[in-house]
N, C-alpha and C positions, 0 to 999 in steps of 0.2 A: 755725033752726039757726045756731050761731055761725060766724063767719068763720074759715077755716083760717089759722093763724099758725105761724111757726117757734117751736119751744120756746125757743131762745136769745133770740129777739127779745122774749119775754115777761118776761125777768128782767134786772135791772140787773147790772153788773159785780160789785158786792159780793156779791149773792146767788149769782151763778155761782161766785165764788171760794169762798164757804162750802160750796156744794154739792160743788165739786171736792175740798175738804179732807176732807169727811166721808163720801165715797163709797168710801173705802178703809179696810178694817178696821185695817190696820197704822197708817195715819195717825191714826185715832181713838185707838188704844191709845197711841201716842206722845204725842199731845196730852194725853190724860187723865193719863198718868204724869207728864209734866212739870208739869201743873197741880197735881197732888197733891204733887209734890216740887220746888218752885221752887228753881232753882240746881243741880239734878242735873247731873252731868257726862255726857258722851257714854259714857265707859266704864261708869259706874254704870247708865246707861240700857241699855246692851248686856247687862250682867249681870242686870238686873232683869226684862227682857222675854224671853218665849219666842218671839222672832222672830229670823230670821236677821240677821246683821250687815248684809248688803246691803239688806235690807228696811228696817231702821232708818235706814241712811244715806240711802237714796232718800227715805224719808218725811221725814227732817229737811231734806234739800235742798229738797224740794217745799214743805214748810211754811214754811221760811225765805223762799223766793221769794214765797209768798203773803203774807208779813208776819205770820204767826201765831206764829212762834217767833223769839225773839231770843237771841243768844249774847253772853256777856260773858266776856272773858279773865280768868283768875284773877290776882289781884294777887300771889299767892305763886309761881305757876308759869305763865308765859306760854304754855306748850304746852297748858294745860288750859282748856277753855271751860265755863262754866256756862250752862245752858239755862233759859229762862223763856218762858211763854206771854204773848203780847201780848193780854191780855184785852180791851182796848179795841177793837182791830182785829177780833178774833174776835166780840165782842158786837155791834159795829156791823154787820158783814156778816151775822150771824145775824138780826139785827133786820130788815135789808132783805129777806132771804128770807122770813121769817115774815110780814111785812106784805104782801109781794107775793103770798103764797098766799091771803090773805083776800080775799073778794069786795068 
């Protein structure tokens, strides 16, 4: 019989970050939409998704904190931000989780 262990102690921080990001349907939809439309603005994202504005805002805040979404101010209008997926960070954290799931 295997020794009992805490679920969190079994995974690295990158693996837990990735898990945290993808366990929300709204966050997955936001990541996927930004990945398909690099440089999309927040307003365009709000118009494109059938999610509430608060759900989108909370998802963006969380994904930015995790480092998966980056914003870049528009050179034409400083009030507008363009959104991009940090593919390197997302891929690295996914790889950690994937490798940690294998025996």
